[in-house]
A tleap script that builds the chain and sets N, CA, C and O, in Angstrom:
source leaprc.protein.ff14SB
mol = sequence {
  NMET LEU ARG LEU VAL LEU ASP THR ASN VAL
  TRP LEU ASP TRP LEU VAL PHE ALA GLU PRO
  THR VAL ALA PRO ILE ARG GLU ALA VAL ALA
  ALA SER ARG ALA ALA VAL TYR ILE ASP ALA
  ALA CYS ASP ALA GLU LEU GLU ARG VAL LEU
  ALA TYR ASP LEU GLY LYS HIE SER LEU GLU
  PRO TRP LYS GLN ALA ALA CYS LEU SER ALA
  CYS ARG HIE ALA ALA LEU LYS ILE GLU ALA
  LEU VAL ALA GLU ALA GLU ARG ALA LEU LEU
  PRO ARG CYS ARG ASP PRO ASP ASP GLN LYS
  PHE LEU GLU ALA ALA LEU ALA ALA GLN ALA
  ASP PHE LEU VAL THR LYS ASP GLN ALA LEU
  LEU GLU LEU ALA PRO ARG GLU ARG ARG PHE
  ARG ILE VAL THR PRO VAL ALA ILE GLY GLY
  CLEU
}
set mol.1.N position { -17.538 -2.531 2.992 }
set mol.1.CA position { -16.394 -2.643 2.112 }
set mol.1.C position { -15.123 -2.413 2.921 }
set mol.1.O position { -15.032 -1.461 3.697 }
set mol.2.N position { -14.151 -3.288 2.733 }
set mol.2.CA position { -12.880 -3.143 3.432 }
set mol.2.C position { -12.063 -2.017 2.813 }
set mol.2.O position { -12.063 -1.812 1.599 }
set mol.3.N position { -11.374 -1.301 3.677 }
set mol.3.CA position { -10.502 -0.202 3.248 }
set mol.3.C position { -9.059 -0.661 3.442 }
set mol.3.O position { -8.665 -1.053 4.540 }
set mol.4.N position { -8.269 -0.609 2.355 }
set mol.4.CA position { -6.900 -1.110 2.376 }
set mol.4.C position { -5.917 -0.038 1.936 }
set mol.4.O position { -6.214 0.779 1.065 }
set mol.5.N position { -4.736 -0.057 2.556 }
set mol.5.CA position { -3.584 0.692 2.068 }
set mol.5.C position { -2.510 -0.351 1.787 }
set mol.5.O position { -2.239 -1.218 2.618 }
set mol.6.N position { -1.896 -0.259 0.600 }
set mol.6.CA position { -0.860 -1.202 0.196 }
set mol.6.C position { 0.487 -0.507 0.207 }
set mol.6.O position { 0.601 0.641 -0.221 }
set mol.7.N position { 1.508 -1.198 0.696 }
set mol.7.CA position { 2.842 -0.600 0.603 }
set mol.7.C position { 3.372 -0.783 -0.817 }
set mol.7.O position { 2.758 -1.475 -1.630 }
set mol.8.N position { 4.499 -0.170 -1.109 }
set mol.8.CA position { 5.048 -0.164 -2.466 }
set mol.8.C position { 5.324 -1.570 -2.980 }
set mol.8.O position { 5.048 -1.861 -4.144 }
set mol.9.N position { 5.862 -2.445 -2.141 }
set mol.9.CA position { 6.165 -3.802 -2.605 }
set mol.9.C position { 4.905 -4.571 -2.981 }
set mol.9.O position { 4.925 -5.371 -3.916 }
set mol.10.N position { 3.822 -4.341 -2.270 }
set mol.10.CA position { 2.563 -5.008 -2.614 }
set mol.10.C position { 2.031 -4.447 -3.933 }
set mol.10.O position { 1.509 -5.192 -4.762 }
set mol.11.N position { 2.165 -3.134 -4.124 }
set mol.11.CA position { 1.771 -2.555 -5.418 }
set mol.11.C position { 2.615 -3.154 -6.552 }
set mol.11.O position { 2.086 -3.459 -7.621 }
set mol.12.N position { 3.906 -3.320 -6.327 }
set mol.12.CA position { 4.757 -3.928 -7.352 }
set mol.12.C position { 4.295 -5.357 -7.657 }
set mol.12.O position { 4.249 -5.769 -8.816 }
set mol.13.N position { 3.957 -6.099 -6.610 }
set mol.13.CA position { 3.461 -7.457 -6.812 }
set mol.13.C position { 2.188 -7.447 -7.652 }
set mol.13.O position { 1.985 -8.336 -8.479 }
set mol.14.N position { 1.332 -6.453 -7.448 }
set mol.14.CA position { 0.079 -6.325 -8.192 }
set mol.14.C position { 0.358 -5.903 -9.641 }
set mol.14.O position { -0.132 -6.528 -10.582 }
set mol.15.N position { 1.148 -4.841 -9.807 }
set mol.15.CA position { 1.285 -4.182 -11.105 }
set mol.15.C position { 2.363 -4.768 -12.020 }
set mol.15.O position { 2.222 -4.751 -13.243 }
set mol.16.N position { 3.432 -5.281 -11.425 }
set mol.16.CA position { 4.591 -5.693 -12.218 }
set mol.16.C position { 4.763 -7.208 -12.222 }
set mol.16.O position { 4.930 -7.815 -13.279 }
set mol.17.N position { 4.722 -7.809 -11.054 }
set mol.17.CA position { 5.102 -9.206 -10.928 }
set mol.17.C position { 3.934 -10.193 -11.017 }
set mol.17.O position { 4.155 -11.402 -11.085 }
set mol.18.N position { 2.698 -9.691 -11.018 }
set mol.18.CA position { 1.516 -10.560 -11.049 }
set mol.18.C position { 1.623 -11.666 -9.997 }
set mol.18.O position { 1.334 -12.832 -10.264 }
set mol.19.N position { 2.037 -11.274 -8.815 }
set mol.19.CA position { 2.236 -12.207 -7.696 }
set mol.19.C position { 0.879 -12.804 -7.288 }
set mol.19.O position { -0.064 -12.057 -7.029 }
set mol.20.N position { 0.771 -14.119 -7.230 }
set mol.20.CA position { -0.509 -14.756 -6.891 }
set mol.20.C position { -1.067 -14.366 -5.522 }
set mol.20.O position { -2.281 -14.397 -5.324 }
set mol.21.N position { -0.198 -13.999 -4.574 }
set mol.21.CA position { -0.706 -13.664 -3.232 }
set mol.21.C position { -1.512 -12.369 -3.210 }
set mol.21.O position { -2.270 -12.136 -2.268 }
set mol.22.N position { -1.362 -11.519 -4.235 }
set mol.22.CA position { -2.165 -10.285 -4.266 }
set mol.22.C position { -3.396 -10.421 -5.153 }
set mol.22.O position { -4.216 -9.505 -5.214 }
set mol.23.N position { -3.536 -11.548 -5.841 }
set mol.23.CA position { -4.714 -11.752 -6.692 }
set mol.23.C position { -6.021 -11.598 -5.911 }
set mol.23.O position { -6.949 -10.975 -6.427 }
set mol.24.N position { -6.141 -12.140 -4.680 }
set mol.24.CA position { -7.396 -11.947 -3.948 }
set mol.24.C position { -7.704 -10.467 -3.645 }
set mol.24.O position { -8.869 -10.071 -3.600 }
set mol.25.N position { -6.673 -9.672 -3.441 }
set mol.25.CA position { -6.889 -8.242 -3.203 }
set mol.25.C position { -7.390 -7.596 -4.491 }
set mol.25.O position { -8.375 -6.857 -4.479 }
set mol.26.N position { -6.723 -7.871 -5.579 }
set mol.26.CA position { -7.125 -7.326 -6.884 }
set mol.26.C position { -8.568 -7.723 -7.203 }
set mol.26.O position { -9.351 -6.895 -7.668 }
set mol.27.N position { -8.916 -8.979 -6.958 }
set mol.27.CA position { -10.264 -9.468 -7.231 }
set mol.27.C position { -11.293 -8.823 -6.309 }
set mol.27.O position { -12.398 -8.501 -6.745 }
set mol.28.N position { -10.941 -8.630 -5.037 }
set mol.28.CA position { -11.859 -7.984 -4.095 }
set mol.28.C position { -12.130 -6.540 -4.494 }
set mol.28.O position { -13.253 -6.054 -4.361 }
set mol.29.N position { -11.100 -5.854 -4.982 }
set mol.29.CA position { -11.284 -4.475 -5.454 }
set mol.29.C position { -12.188 -4.477 -6.683 }
set mol.29.O position { -13.105 -3.661 -6.777 }
set mol.30.N position { -11.941 -5.377 -7.618 }
set mol.30.CA position { -12.748 -5.457 -8.839 }
set mol.30.C position { -14.212 -5.771 -8.527 }
set mol.30.O position { -15.114 -5.312 -9.228 }
set mol.31.N position { -14.440 -6.550 -7.479 }
set mol.31.CA position { -15.799 -6.937 -7.089 }
set mol.31.C position { -16.423 -5.972 -6.085 }
set mol.31.O position { -17.515 -6.227 -5.578 }
set mol.32.N position { -15.743 -4.876 -5.797 }
set mol.32.CA position { -16.222 -3.856 -4.839 }
set mol.32.C position { -16.408 -4.403 -3.430 }
set mol.32.O position { -17.262 -3.922 -2.686 }
set mol.33.N position { -15.622 -5.400 -3.061 }
set mol.33.CA position { -15.607 -5.881 -1.679 }
set mol.33.C position { -14.538 -5.168 -0.867 }
set mol.33.O position { -14.536 -5.221 0.363 }
set mol.34.N position { -13.633 -4.504 -1.568 }
set mol.34.CA position { -12.543 -3.765 -0.915 }
set mol.34.C position { -12.221 -2.540 -1.765 }
set mol.34.O position { -12.468 -2.510 -2.971 }
set mol.35.N position { -11.670 -1.548 -1.107 }
set mol.35.CA position { -11.182 -0.349 -1.793 }
set mol.35.C position { -9.757 -0.113 -1.325 }
set mol.35.O position { -9.451 -0.244 -0.140 }
set mol.36.N position { -8.884 0.237 -2.267 }
set mol.36.CA position { -7.510 0.571 -1.914 }
set mol.36.C position { -7.348 2.079 -1.978 }
set mol.36.O position { -7.942 2.755 -2.818 }
set mol.37.N position { -6.530 2.584 -1.071 }
set mol.37.CA position { -6.293 4.019 -0.948 }
set mol.37.C position { -4.800 4.293 -1.049 }
set mol.37.O position { -3.973 3.484 -0.628 }
set mol.38.N position { -4.474 5.452 -1.616 }
set mol.38.CA position { -3.074 5.867 -1.718 }
set mol.38.C position { -3.013 7.382 -1.543 }
set mol.38.O position { -3.898 8.110 -1.993 }
set mol.39.N position { -1.959 7.837 -0.884 }
set mol.39.CA position { -1.771 9.284 -0.744 }
set mol.39.C position { -0.622 9.731 -1.636 }
set mol.39.O position { 0.013 8.913 -2.301 }
set mol.40.N position { -0.360 11.024 -1.645 }
set mol.40.CA position { 0.651 11.585 -2.541 }
set mol.40.C position { 2.048 11.035 -2.252 }
set mol.40.O position { 2.805 10.768 -3.185 }
set mol.41.N position { 2.399 10.865 -0.989 }
set mol.41.CA position { 3.738 10.376 -0.641 }
set mol.41.C position { 3.939 8.933 -1.100 }
set mol.41.O position { 5.003 8.591 -1.616 }
set mol.42.N position { 2.938 8.094 -0.918 }
set mol.42.CA position { 3.045 6.690 -1.331 }
set mol.42.C position { 3.030 6.583 -2.853 }
set mol.42.O position { 3.736 5.751 -3.422 }
set mol.43.N position { 2.235 7.415 -3.510 }
set mol.43.CA position { 2.198 7.453 -4.969 }
set mol.43.C position { 3.568 7.859 -5.525 }
set mol.43.O position { 4.058 7.261 -6.483 }
set mol.44.N position { 4.178 8.879 -4.918 }
set mol.44.CA position { 5.493 9.350 -5.378 }
set mol.44.C position { 6.547 8.259 -5.205 }
set mol.44.O position { 7.405 8.089 -6.072 }
set mol.45.N position { 6.494 7.520 -4.100 }
set mol.45.CA position { 7.458 6.433 -3.919 }
set mol.45.C position { 7.253 5.354 -4.972 }
set mol.45.O position { 8.228 4.848 -5.528 }
set mol.46.N position { 6.015 4.994 -5.255 }
set mol.46.CA position { 5.752 3.998 -6.274 }
set mol.46.C position { 6.296 4.460 -7.628 }
set mol.46.O position { 6.904 3.676 -8.357 }
set mol.47.N position { 6.079 5.711 -7.953 }
set mol.47.CA position { 6.592 6.239 -9.219 }
set mol.47.C position { 8.115 6.133 -9.294 }
set mol.47.O position { 8.665 5.762 -10.330 }
set mol.48.N position { 8.797 6.461 -8.184 }
set mol.48.CA position { 10.263 6.352 -8.134 }
set mol.48.C position { 10.714 4.908 -8.311 }
set mol.48.O position { 11.619 4.625 -9.097 }
set mol.49.N position { 10.083 4.001 -7.581 }
set mol.49.CA position { 10.508 2.599 -7.578 }
set mol.49.C position { 10.249 1.944 -8.936 }
set mol.49.O position { 11.029 1.097 -9.370 }
set mol.50.N position { 9.182 2.322 -9.597 }
set mol.50.CA position { 8.914 1.757 -10.919 }
set mol.50.C position { 10.024 2.085 -11.909 }
set mol.50.O position { 10.226 1.360 -12.883 }
set mol.51.N position { 10.745 3.177 -11.662 }
set mol.51.CA position { 11.841 3.588 -12.555 }
set mol.51.C position { 13.165 2.906 -12.201 }
set mol.51.O position { 14.133 3.035 -12.951 }
set mol.52.N position { 13.234 2.183 -11.073 }
set mol.52.CA position { 14.466 1.502 -10.679 }
set mol.52.C position { 14.829 0.414 -11.674 }
set mol.52.O position { 13.984 -0.087 -12.416 }
set mol.53.N position { 16.108 0.062 -11.670 }
set mol.53.CA position { 16.578 -1.082 -12.428 }
set mol.53.C position { 16.159 -2.335 -11.652 }
set mol.53.O position { 16.735 -2.646 -10.610 }
set mol.54.N position { 15.171 -3.037 -12.156 }
set mol.54.CA position { 14.649 -4.230 -11.495 }
set mol.54.C position { 15.140 -5.507 -12.180 }
set mol.54.O position { 14.472 -6.540 -12.151 }
set mol.55.N position { 16.322 -5.414 -12.796 }
set mol.55.CA position { 16.874 -6.578 -13.488 }
set mol.55.C position { 15.989 -6.961 -14.657 }
set mol.55.O position { 15.647 -6.121 -15.489 }
set mol.56.N position { 15.622 -8.221 -14.720 }
set mol.56.CA position { 14.796 -8.679 -15.842 }
set mol.56.C position { 13.394 -8.081 -15.808 }
set mol.56.O position { 12.656 -8.167 -16.789 }
set mol.57.N position { 13.029 -7.478 -14.685 }
set mol.57.CA position { 11.708 -6.853 -14.566 }
set mol.57.C position { 11.770 -5.330 -14.720 }
set mol.57.O position { 10.793 -4.641 -14.427 }
set mol.58.N position { 12.907 -4.800 -15.175 }
set mol.58.CA position { 13.003 -3.354 -15.393 }
set mol.58.C position { 11.950 -2.938 -16.408 }
set mol.58.O position { 11.654 -3.657 -17.363 }
set mol.59.N position { 11.402 -1.769 -16.173 }
set mol.59.CA position { 10.295 -1.308 -16.999 }
set mol.59.C position { 10.698 -0.135 -17.869 }
set mol.59.O position { 11.337 0.809 -17.405 }
set mol.60.N position { 10.323 -0.202 -19.120 }
set mol.60.CA position { 10.509 0.936 -20.000 }
set mol.60.C position { 9.538 2.035 -19.564 }
set mol.60.O position { 8.530 1.754 -18.915 }
set mol.61.N position { 9.840 3.286 -19.921 }
set mol.61.CA position { 8.987 4.397 -19.473 }
set mol.61.C position { 7.499 4.220 -19.775 }
set mol.61.O position { 6.662 4.593 -18.953 }
set mol.62.N position { 7.154 3.663 -20.926 }
set mol.62.CA position { 5.735 3.490 -21.245 }
set mol.62.C position { 5.073 2.489 -20.308 }
set mol.62.O position { 3.899 2.636 -19.966 }
set mol.63.N position { 5.834 1.457 -19.885 }
set mol.63.CA position { 5.295 0.454 -18.959 }
set mol.63.C position { 5.174 1.047 -17.550 }
set mol.63.O position { 4.215 0.762 -16.834 }
set mol.64.N position { 6.148 1.871 -17.159 }
set mol.64.CA position { 6.050 2.575 -15.874 }
set mol.64.C position { 4.772 3.403 -15.840 }
set mol.64.O position { 4.023 3.374 -14.864 }
set mol.65.N position { 4.534 4.145 -16.924 }
set mol.65.CA position { 3.338 4.991 -17.006 }
set mol.65.C position { 2.069 4.143 -16.954 }
set mol.65.O position { 1.086 4.537 -16.326 }
set mol.66.N position { 2.085 2.991 -17.604 }
set mol.66.CA position { 0.916 2.109 -17.589 }
set mol.66.C position { 0.654 1.582 -16.177 }
set mol.66.O position { -0.496 1.501 -15.744 }
set mol.67.N position { 1.715 1.226 -15.467 }
set mol.67.CA position { 1.570 0.744 -14.086 }
set mol.67.C position { 1.006 1.846 -13.188 }
set mol.67.O position { 0.098 1.600 -12.394 }
set mol.68.N position { 1.540 3.049 -13.314 }
set mol.68.CA position { 1.030 4.167 -12.518 }
set mol.68.C position { -0.429 4.445 -12.844 }
set mol.68.O position { -1.232 4.697 -11.946 }
set mol.69.N position { -0.764 4.400 -14.097 }
set mol.69.CA position { -2.145 4.621 -14.500 }
set mol.69.C position { -3.062 3.554 -13.897 }
set mol.69.O position { -4.149 3.872 -13.415 }
set mol.70.N position { -2.631 2.299 -13.921 }
set mol.70.CA position { -3.428 1.216 -13.339 }
set mol.70.C position { -3.605 1.410 -11.838 }
set mol.70.O position { -4.694 1.197 -11.306 }
set mol.71.N position { -2.540 1.813 -11.159 }
set mol.71.CA position { -2.632 2.086 -9.726 }
set mol.71.C position { -3.617 3.217 -9.453 }
set mol.71.O position { -4.496 3.100 -8.599 }
set mol.72.N position { -3.461 4.296 -10.179 }
set mol.72.CA position { -4.304 5.471 -9.958 }
set mol.72.C position { -5.757 5.212 -10.335 }
set mol.72.O position { -6.660 5.866 -9.814 }
set mol.73.N position { -5.982 4.273 -11.226 }
set mol.73.CA position { -7.346 3.887 -11.569 }
set mol.73.C position { -7.953 3.019 -10.460 }
set mol.73.O position { -9.127 3.168 -10.121 }
set mol.74.N position { -7.153 2.122 -9.904 }
set mol.74.CA position { -7.651 1.189 -8.888 }
set mol.74.C position { -7.787 1.834 -7.516 }
set mol.74.O position { -8.673 1.469 -6.743 }
set mol.75.N position { -6.914 2.794 -7.209 }
set mol.75.CA position { -6.858 3.362 -5.852 }
set mol.75.C position { -7.635 4.666 -5.752 }
set mol.75.O position { -7.735 5.441 -6.703 }
set mol.76.N position { -8.172 4.869 -4.576 }
set mol.76.CA position { -8.805 6.140 -4.245 }
set mol.76.C position { -7.753 7.033 -3.603 }
set mol.76.O position { -6.964 6.578 -2.775 }
set mol.77.N position { -7.748 8.277 -3.979 }
set mol.77.CA position { -6.756 9.226 -3.479 }
set mol.77.C position { -7.128 9.676 -2.068 }
set mol.77.O position { -8.269 10.057 -1.807 }
set mol.78.N position { -6.156 9.626 -1.169 }
set mol.78.CA position { -6.349 10.121 0.196 }
set mol.78.C position { -6.065 11.616 0.169 }
set mol.78.O position { -4.943 12.038 -0.113 }
set mol.79.N position { -7.059 12.393 0.455 }
set mol.79.CA position { -6.904 13.849 0.451 }
set mol.79.C position { -6.836 14.407 1.873 }
set mol.79.O position { -6.244 15.461 2.101 }
set mol.80.N position { -7.437 13.707 2.816 }
set mol.80.CA position { -7.541 14.204 4.182 }
set mol.80.C position { -6.174 14.231 4.865 }
set mol.80.O position { -5.368 13.311 4.725 }
set mol.81.N position { -5.945 15.289 5.591 }
set mol.81.CA position { -4.740 15.381 6.411 }
set mol.81.C position { -5.095 14.988 7.833 }
set mol.81.O position { -6.166 15.330 8.335 }
set mol.82.N position { -4.202 14.278 8.466 }
set mol.82.CA position { -4.401 13.864 9.847 }
set mol.82.C position { -3.621 14.813 10.736 }
set mol.82.O position { -2.470 15.141 10.448 }
set mol.83.N position { -4.238 15.245 11.799 }
set mol.83.CA position { -3.591 16.173 12.726 }
set mol.83.C position { -2.308 15.564 13.285 }
set mol.83.O position { -2.216 14.357 13.510 }
set mol.84.N position { -1.335 16.421 13.499 }
set mol.84.CA position { -0.038 15.974 14.038 }
set mol.84.C position { -0.209 15.218 15.344 }
set mol.84.O position { 0.481 14.225 15.573 }
set mol.85.N position { -1.108 15.666 16.199 }
set mol.85.CA position { -1.321 14.993 17.486 }
set mol.85.C position { -1.783 13.553 17.278 }
set mol.85.O position { -1.389 12.657 18.025 }
set mol.86.N position { -2.618 13.333 16.266 }
set mol.86.CA position { -3.089 11.977 15.990 }
set mol.86.C position { -1.988 11.133 15.355 }
set mol.86.O position { -1.840 9.957 15.686 }
set mol.87.N position { -1.210 11.730 14.438 }
set mol.87.CA position { -0.084 11.002 13.833 }
set mol.87.C position { 0.951 10.618 14.883 }
set mol.87.O position { 1.589 9.570 14.780 }
set mol.88.N position { 1.114 11.468 15.890 }
set mol.88.CA position { 2.097 11.199 16.945 }
set mol.88.C position { 1.739 9.950 17.747 }
set mol.88.O position { 2.608 9.367 18.395 }
set mol.89.N position { 0.489 9.536 17.713 }
set mol.89.CA position { 0.068 8.340 18.438 }
set mol.89.C position { 0.382 7.044 17.696 }
set mol.89.O position { 0.277 5.956 18.263 }
set mol.90.N position { 0.767 7.164 16.426 }
set mol.90.CA position { 1.152 5.970 15.674 }
set mol.90.C position { 2.464 5.411 16.218 }
set mol.90.O position { 3.312 6.169 16.690 }
set mol.91.N position { 2.638 4.094 16.157 }
set mol.91.CA position { 3.948 3.558 16.524 }
set mol.91.C position { 4.995 4.060 15.540 }
set mol.91.O position { 4.681 4.302 14.375 }
set mol.92.N position { 6.220 4.219 15.986 }
set mol.92.CA position { 7.311 4.691 15.121 }
set mol.92.C position { 7.970 3.496 14.459 }
set mol.92.O position { 8.402 2.558 15.129 }
set mol.93.N position { 8.042 3.538 13.149 }
set mol.93.CA position { 8.690 2.474 12.388 }
set mol.93.C position { 10.207 2.671 12.453 }
set mol.93.O position { 10.694 3.798 12.370 }
set mol.94.N position { 10.940 1.584 12.601 }
set mol.94.CA position { 12.401 1.709 12.663 }
set mol.94.C position { 12.981 2.165 11.329 }
set mol.94.O position { 14.107 2.661 11.279 }
set mol.95.N position { 12.219 2.001 10.249 }
set mol.95.CA position { 12.609 2.540 8.942 }
set mol.95.C position { 11.765 3.789 8.702 }
set mol.95.O position { 10.587 3.681 8.360 }
set mol.96.N position { 12.350 4.964 8.875 }
set mol.96.CA position { 11.564 6.203 8.749 }
set mol.96.C position { 10.860 6.343 7.399 }
set mol.96.O position { 9.820 6.997 7.317 }
set mol.97.N position { 11.408 5.740 6.337 }
set mol.97.CA position { 10.762 5.814 5.028 }
set mol.97.C position { 9.426 5.071 4.990 }
set mol.97.O position { 8.607 5.326 4.107 }
set mol.98.N position { 9.200 4.170 5.922 }
set mol.98.CA position { 7.957 3.401 5.952 }
set mol.98.C position { 6.864 4.054 6.803 }
set mol.98.O position { 5.717 3.607 6.783 }
set mol.99.N position { 7.206 5.092 7.541 }
set mol.99.CA position { 6.214 5.744 8.383 }
set mol.99.C position { 5.035 6.266 7.561 }
set mol.99.O position { 3.903 6.306 8.042 }
set mol.100.N position { 5.313 6.663 6.320 }
set mol.100.CA position { 4.255 7.208 5.459 }
set mol.100.C position { 3.117 6.215 5.241 }
set mol.100.O position { 1.974 6.628 5.046 }
set mol.101.N position { 3.405 4.917 5.271 }
set mol.101.CA position { 2.344 3.928 5.066 }
set mol.101.C position { 1.425 3.852 6.276 }
set mol.101.O position { 0.215 3.680 6.133 }
set mol.102.N position { 1.998 3.979 7.460 }
set mol.102.CA position { 1.179 4.042 8.672 }
set mol.102.C position { 0.293 5.286 8.644 }
set mol.102.O position { -0.892 5.227 8.974 }
set mol.103.N position { 0.883 6.407 8.247 }
set mol.103.CA position { 0.128 7.660 8.184 }
set mol.103.C position { -0.971 7.593 7.131 }
set mol.103.O position { -2.065 8.117 7.337 }
set mol.104.N position { -0.682 6.951 6.005 }
set mol.104.CA position { -1.700 6.800 4.965 }
set mol.104.C position { -2.847 5.919 5.461 }
set mol.104.O position { -4.015 6.233 5.231 }
set mol.105.N position { -2.524 4.836 6.128 }
set mol.105.CA position { -3.570 3.950 6.660 }
set mol.105.C position { -4.442 4.696 7.669 }
set mol.105.O position { -5.662 4.530 7.683 }
set mol.106.N position { -3.828 5.502 8.493 }
set mol.106.CA position { -4.578 6.296 9.465 }
set mol.106.C position { -5.485 7.289 8.744 }
set mol.106.O position { -6.669 7.391 9.065 }
set mol.107.N position { -4.943 8.016 7.780 }
set mol.107.CA position { -5.718 9.027 7.053 }
set mol.107.C position { -6.861 8.399 6.260 }
set mol.107.O position { -7.929 8.998 6.131 }
set mol.108.N position { -6.645 7.207 5.732 }
set mol.108.CA position { -7.678 6.522 4.944 }
set mol.108.C position { -8.713 5.838 5.823 }
set mol.108.O position { -9.709 5.313 5.324 }
set mol.109.N position { -8.482 5.842 7.123 }
set mol.109.CA position { -9.321 5.083 8.045 }
set mol.109.C position { -9.396 3.629 7.571 }
set mol.109.O position { -10.461 3.015 7.520 }
set mol.110.N position { -8.216 3.110 7.229 }
set mol.110.CA position { -8.107 1.766 6.666 }
set mol.110.C position { -8.424 0.700 7.705 }
set mol.110.O position { -8.232 0.885 8.906 }
set mol.111.N position { -8.909 -0.405 7.203 }
set mol.111.CA position { -9.055 -1.600 8.031 }
set mol.111.C position { -7.724 -2.342 8.101 }
set mol.111.O position { -7.382 -2.943 9.119 }
set mol.112.N position { -6.970 -2.286 6.976 }
set mol.112.CA position { -5.722 -3.024 6.877 }
set mol.112.C position { -4.656 -2.211 6.156 }
set mol.112.O position { -4.939 -1.546 5.160 }
set mol.113.N position { -3.442 -2.270 6.660 }
set mol.113.CA position { -2.237 -1.873 5.941 }
set mol.113.C position { -1.609 -3.185 5.489 }
set mol.113.O position { -1.219 -4.009 6.317 }
set mol.114.N position { -1.511 -3.380 4.179 }
set mol.114.CA position { -1.024 -4.644 3.628 }
set mol.114.C position { 0.427 -4.458 3.200 }
set mol.114.O position { 0.740 -3.596 2.379 }
set mol.115.N position { 1.302 -5.275 3.763 }
set mol.115.CA position { 2.740 -5.112 3.562 }
set mol.115.C position { 3.457 -6.444 3.671 }
set mol.115.O position { 2.942 -7.400 4.249 }
set mol.116.N position { 4.653 -6.488 3.108 }
set mol.116.CA position { 5.559 -7.619 3.326 }
set mol.116.C position { 6.805 -7.131 4.061 }
set mol.116.O position { 7.736 -7.902 4.296 }
set mol.117.N position { 6.818 -5.866 4.416 }
set mol.117.CA position { 7.974 -5.231 5.041 }
set mol.117.C position { 8.033 -5.600 6.527 }
set mol.117.O position { 7.105 -5.322 7.285 }
set mol.118.N position { 9.126 -6.222 6.919 }
set mol.118.CA position { 9.256 -6.689 8.299 }
set mol.118.C position { 9.204 -5.549 9.308 }
set mol.118.O position { 8.653 -5.714 10.396 }
set mol.119.N position { 9.773 -4.392 8.961 }
set mol.119.CA position { 9.761 -3.257 9.888 }
set mol.119.C position { 8.332 -2.813 10.185 }
set mol.119.O position { 8.037 -2.404 11.308 }
set mol.120.N position { 7.449 -2.886 9.204 }
set mol.120.CA position { 6.043 -2.542 9.440 }
set mol.120.C position { 5.311 -3.677 10.149 }
set mol.120.O position { 4.517 -3.429 11.055 }
set mol.121.N position { 5.569 -4.906 9.748 }
set mol.121.CA position { 4.891 -6.048 10.365 }
set mol.121.C position { 5.194 -6.146 11.866 }
set mol.121.O position { 4.348 -6.585 12.646 }
set mol.122.N position { 6.395 -5.740 12.262 }
set mol.122.CA position { 6.762 -5.755 13.685 }
set mol.122.C position { 5.865 -4.847 14.512 }
set mol.122.O position { 5.718 -5.050 15.718 }
set mol.123.N position { 5.269 -3.854 13.879 }
set mol.123.CA position { 4.422 -2.890 14.593 }
set mol.123.C position { 2.982 -3.369 14.770 }
set mol.123.O position { 2.206 -2.741 15.489 }
set mol.124.N position { 2.624 -4.467 14.127 }
set mol.124.CA position { 1.245 -4.946 14.152 }
set mol.124.C position { 0.655 -5.058 15.559 }
set mol.124.O position { -0.487 -4.648 15.764 }
set mol.125.N position { 1.395 -5.599 16.537 }
set mol.125.CA position { 0.792 -5.718 17.872 }
set mol.125.C position { 0.560 -4.365 18.561 }
set mol.125.O position { -0.204 -4.279 19.523 }
set mol.126.N position { 1.218 -3.315 18.067 }
set mol.126.CA position { 1.141 -2.015 18.741 }
set mol.126.C position { 0.116 -1.069 18.132 }
set mol.126.O position { -0.165 -0.019 18.710 }
set mol.127.N position { -0.449 -1.414 16.981 }
set mol.127.CA position { -1.418 -0.526 16.333 }
set mol.127.C position { -2.820 -1.108 16.467 }
set mol.127.O position { -3.055 -2.273 16.145 }
set mol.128.N position { -3.750 -0.281 16.948 }
set mol.128.CA position { -5.112 -0.749 17.202 }
set mol.128.C position { -6.157 -0.170 16.249 }
set mol.128.O position { -7.259 -0.711 16.159 }
set mol.129.N position { -5.849 0.902 15.545 }
set mol.129.CA position { -6.860 1.533 14.681 }
set mol.129.C position { -7.004 0.814 13.346 }
set mol.129.O position { -8.047 0.911 12.700 }
set mol.130.N position { -5.978 0.101 12.931 }
set mol.130.CA position { -6.013 -0.711 11.722 }
set mol.130.C position { -5.058 -1.874 11.934 }
set mol.130.O position { -4.163 -1.814 12.778 }
set mol.131.N position { -5.260 -2.935 11.155 }
set mol.131.CA position { -4.386 -4.099 11.274 }
set mol.131.C position { -3.289 -4.020 10.230 }
set mol.131.O position { -3.511 -3.551 9.114 }
set mol.132.N position { -2.116 -4.477 10.597 }
set mol.132.CA position { -0.966 -4.540 9.688 }
set mol.132.C position { -0.764 -6.014 9.366 }
set mol.132.O position { -0.446 -6.813 10.248 }
set mol.133.N position { -0.951 -6.374 8.083 }
set mol.133.CA position { -0.961 -7.777 7.689 }
set mol.133.C position { -0.197 -7.970 6.376 }
set mol.133.O position { 0.092 -7.016 5.654 }
set mol.134.N position { 0.116 -9.218 6.099 }
set mol.134.CA position { 0.728 -9.585 4.818 }
set mol.134.C position { -0.381 -9.815 3.782 }
set mol.134.O position { -1.546 -9.983 4.140 }
set mol.135.N position { -0.014 -9.821 2.512 }
set mol.135.CA position { -1.022 -10.153 1.493 }
set mol.135.C position { -1.631 -11.533 1.705 }
set mol.135.O position { -2.818 -11.723 1.441 }
set mol.136.N position { -0.851 -12.496 2.171 }
set mol.136.CA position { -1.358 -13.836 2.409 }
set mol.136.C position { -2.453 -13.806 3.486 }
set mol.136.O position { -3.461 -14.502 3.364 }
set mol.137.N position { -2.257 -13.011 4.525 }
set mol.137.CA position { -3.215 -12.939 5.621 }
set mol.137.C position { -4.552 -12.339 5.164 }
set mol.137.O position { -5.602 -12.631 5.736 }
set mol.138.N position { -4.498 -11.524 4.158 }
set mol.138.CA position { -5.717 -10.868 3.682 }
set mol.138.C position { -6.349 -11.643 2.534 }
set mol.138.O position { -7.375 -11.224 2.000 }
set mol.139.N position { -5.756 -12.761 2.148 }
set mol.139.CA position { -6.180 -13.523 0.990 }
set mol.139.C position { -7.611 -14.012 0.999 }
set mol.139.O position { -8.133 -14.362 -0.060 }
set mol.140.N position { -8.260 -14.050 2.129 }
set mol.140.CA position { -9.628 -14.558 2.190 }
set mol.140.C position { -10.697 -13.503 1.962 }
set mol.140.O position { -11.840 -13.682 2.380 }
set mol.141.N position { -10.349 -12.422 1.314 }
set mol.141.CA position { -11.353 -11.369 1.072 }
set mol.141.C position { -12.505 -11.950 0.340 }
set mol.141.O position { -13.463 -11.240 0.034 }
savepdb mol mol.pdb
quit
């Protein structure tokens, strides 16, 4: 079974926008071909972002709660802490707010960190313990 960590934008595509590029991930999770993992920091960011004014996609509090519930139902919680020495070996993201996704992927022993964020995608050639890919790249699950 593939182990995946999704960044916040990919979660939004799954939970809010029903973006077709994440449908294969959702289907792979439903069919137990993949498992998604989330840690407390990534969960907290998702909760914050769901409350943002997203224009026509802004969510009322009950819908925010439903999205969080769906995420927490689909994802396995990362409880393990990774030693500082091991985290220090991760490439440094130019956006410090995105470093948490690299750390989550490491802690989850993920096969893939799935993102659309260019700052994370730029690090793909430098990370060897897991692959950093777009949802489209993972579409063949």
